[in-house]
Kinemage of the C-alpha trace (Angstrom):
@kinemage 1
@onewidth
@group {chain A} dominant
@subgroup {mainchain}
@vectorlist {calphas} color= white
{ca met a 1} P 19.018 150.651 198.628
{ca asp a 2} L 22.820 149.947 198.113
{ca pro a 3} L 25.019 152.021 200.478
{ca thr a 4} L 27.607 151.272 198.499
{ca asn a 5} L 26.236 153.637 195.944
{ca glu a 6} L 25.431 156.329 197.167
{ca leu a 7} L 26.683 160.107 198.647
{ca arg a 8} L 25.063 161.842 200.688
{ca ile a 9} L 25.365 165.317 199.797
{ca trp a 10} L 24.059 167.125 202.421
{ca arg a 11} L 21.727 167.460 205.840
{ca leu a 12} L 19.539 169.802 207.342
{ca arg a 13} L 17.667 169.573 210.707
{ca lys a 14} L 14.384 171.457 211.725
{ca arg a 15} L 13.372 170.403 215.371
{ca asn a 16} L 13.951 167.179 215.670
{ca leu a 17} L 13.604 166.143 212.294
{ca tyr a 18} L 16.328 166.040 209.531
{ca val a 19} L 16.069 166.771 205.441
{ca asp a 20} L 19.169 164.604 204.286
{ca ala a 21} L 19.980 165.052 200.016
{ca glu a 22} L 22.055 161.846 198.360
{ca leu a 23} L 23.637 161.044 194.664
{ca arg a 24} L 23.383 158.391 193.135
{ca gln a 25} L 25.669 156.745 190.018
{ca val a 26} L 22.965 155.240 187.479
{ca pro a 27} L 24.409 152.212 186.184
{ca asp a 28} L 25.928 151.675 182.771
{ca ser a 29} L 24.487 154.941 182.248
{ca gly a 30} L 26.396 157.495 183.110
{ca glu a 31} L 23.000 158.895 184.401
{ca trp a 32} L 22.360 160.230 187.916
{ca asp a 33} L 20.207 159.931 190.194
{ca leu a 34} L 19.371 163.019 193.283
{ca leu a 35} L 17.564 161.305 196.237
{ca val a 36} L 16.002 163.761 199.251
{ca tyr a 37} L 14.578 161.545 201.784
{ca tyr a 38} L 12.765 162.788 205.177
{ca gly a 39} L 13.861 161.135 207.897
{ca met a 40} L 13.720 157.720 206.266
{ca thr a 41} L 11.279 158.121 203.825
{ca leu a 42} L 12.453 159.326 200.161
{ca thr a 43} L 10.647 162.030 198.277
{ca ser a 44} L 11.279 162.290 195.819
{ca ser a 45} L 13.759 161.886 193.193
{ca arg a 46} L 15.452 163.852 189.902
{ca arg a 47} L 17.278 162.133 187.239
{ca cys a 48} L 20.188 164.237 185.965
{ca ala a 49} L 23.459 163.858 182.558
{ca thr a 50} L 25.673 164.368 185.105
{ca arg a 51} L 26.901 164.126 188.116
{ca ala a 52} L 27.810 168.363 187.832
{ca glu a 53} L 23.770 168.703 187.229
{ca ala a 54} L 23.160 165.866 189.989
{ca val a 55} L 25.465 168.462 192.828
{ca gly a 56} L 23.798 172.055 191.147
{ca glu a 57} L 19.733 170.731 191.662
{ca gly a 58} L 21.079 169.361 195.161
{ca lys a 59} L 22.177 172.512 195.893
{ca ser a 60} L 18.888 174.282 194.517
{ca arg a 61} L 16.119 172.719 196.701
{ca arg a 62} L 18.337 173.065 200.246
{ca thr a 63} L 18.954 176.850 198.836
{ca glu a 64} L 14.589 176.275 198.923
{ca leu a 65} L 14.420 174.508 202.253
{ca glu a 66} L 17.098 177.054 204.209
{ca arg a 67} L 14.770 179.494 203.342
{ca glu a 68} L 12.164 177.285 204.979
{ca gly a 69} L 14.147 177.953 208.397
{ca trp a 70} L 16.117 174.608 208.390
{ca thr a 71} L 19.706 174.519 209.333
{ca phe a 72} L 23.061 172.918 208.232
{ca his a 73} L 23.708 169.165 209.947
{ca trp a 74} L 25.559 166.804 209.794
């Protein structure tokens, strides 16, 4: 994981746990990966054609988690 290549777009907390969503640009392709971590463990990833699509996917995922009781925390 190269931190210079990744950008956290949100963090949610529930009790002492946290979930992070990060964007990473795929080199030489113009595509973006949305990476979702539970603590330090990568739990899901999705490749998107554009940054806007990846951000939109991240917003959808955040909405689902907030319905389950997760709250915003930076």
